[in-house]
N, C-alpha and C positions, 0 to 999 in steps of 0.2 A: 546371578549373571551367567549366561551361557558363554561358551567359547565363541569369539567373533563379535560379541556384542560389546559396544563401547558407549559409555555415557556421552551424550552430545552436549558439550559446553556452549556451543553456538546455536541458540534456538532458531536463528534465521535459516539454518540448513534443513529445518523440518517444515515442509510445506506441501500443500495440495496432494498430488498423487503418491507422495512417499511418506504419508503419515496415517496413523490410526490413534484414536483417543479412547481410553477406557470408558465404557458406558457409565460407570459409577461417577465419573466426573460430571457428566450431563445430568445424571440422576440427582446429584447434589445441588443442582440449580444453575450451574455454569452454562452460559450461552455465548454464542458469537455476538459480537457488537453489530447491531443491526444497521449502524450508520456506515459500515464498511462491508463491501462485498457486492456480488452481483445484484443489480437492481436496474433492469433495462439495459441500455447500451452505454450509459454515461454514469459512472460511479467511481468512488474511491475503492481501489482494490487492495487486498492484503488482509482479508478477514482471518485466514489461517495464521498468518504471521502475528497479528495482534493477539489472537487467542493463545498461541503457544508462548508468546512473550509474557502474557498475563499469568498463565499457568506456571511458567518458570519463576516469576516473582513470588508466587504463592508457595513455592517449594517443590513443585512437581518436576520430574526429570524426563528428559527425552532420551531415547535409545536408538542407536544406529545398528542395523542388522545388515551386513554386507551381502548376505545370501538372499535377501528378500528380492523378489521380482515384482516390479510394478509396471504398469502400462498407462500411458496418458494418451488419450485420443486427441489428435490434432487435425482439425478440419482444414481443408485446402485453403480457405480464405485467411486462416491464421498464419499462413506462410507469406502473405502479401505485405509489402512495406507499409501501406496505409494502415492495415490492421495493427501491425506491430507498433507503429508510431502512436496510434490511439491508445494502445495498451501502455505505452510509456507515459502518456498523460494520466491515465487512470492510476498507474503505479505512483507517479509523483503525488497525486491527490492522496493516495493511501499513506505514503511516507509521511506527508505533512500531518494527516489526521492521527496516525499512530504515534508520532513523535512530538505532538503539540505540547508546548510548554509556553510559559509567558516569555515571549520574545519581543524585542523592540520592533514595532511595526510602523510602517509609513503607508498611508492609504489602505490599511488593513492587510498589508503584505509584509512578511519579514524583510527587514532592510537589506540583508545580504543578497536577496534576489535581484535587487536593483543593480547590483554589481555583477552577479553571476549570469543573469539572462543576457545582457548586452555582450558579455565576454563569450558566451556560447553562440550568440548570433554571429559574432565575428568568426568563430570556428566554422559555422555552417557556410558562411559566405566564402571563406578562404578555401574550404574543401570543394565548394561548387565552382569557384573560379578556376581552380587548378585540376578540375575533373577527377578528383580523388573520391571515387564512389564509396569505398569502404569507410573512409574517414567522414564522408558526408553523412552516411547513414548513422554512424556512431554519434556525430555531433547533433544531428537532428533528434536522435533518441534522448541525449542529455538535455537538449533544449526543451523537448516535450515534457520530460520529467520535471524540470524547473517550472515550466509553464503550468503544469498540473498542480504543483505545490502552491503557486500564486493563486490559482483558481480556488483551491480548497481552503486556503487561508481566508480569502474573502468570504467564502461560504460559512466557515466556522465563526468568524467575527460577526457576521449577520445573525447566525443562530444564537450566539451569546447575547446579542442585543435584543432579540425577539422576546416579547413578554411570554412568560411561562404560563401554561394553562393552570387555572385554579383547581386545587384538588378538593375544595369544599363545595358542596352544593347549597345554593341558597333557595329558601322557600319563596315562591312567588306569592304576591298578595292576592 
């Protein structure tokens, strides 16, 4: 370990433009989860987070180097509220997919979302009524994250119910 390098105990701090993964990890067969990450304009985001969390569970460590300089290109449209709110939905989808476990569902959606979504809807309405723009954007972000979680839950349930393709080939008569 060099001076200034610290082991990162919080794998969620390693993402996108501030990470590098040794080539030997990929040479060993490790891959990103293809169900998470960029795929058109509507997808569950968080492929780097999922990969780093999986590598951490397998015993790999993350390192923080404060002197490292990184740049992330941000396109002008990514600074618009509409784009940011769509990102919140994609992030909610990713959170749900990454953290999926057997949860109590109702209509294919985790039951807690039937409490959390109306609560956040009330926050959106309250901020809008009182013209609190900062609070409104934050509430809309949280609402979209929750909505994305509900969307992804329904998709995952549907995927689990879908018949799996057969791996054996049958001879035709």
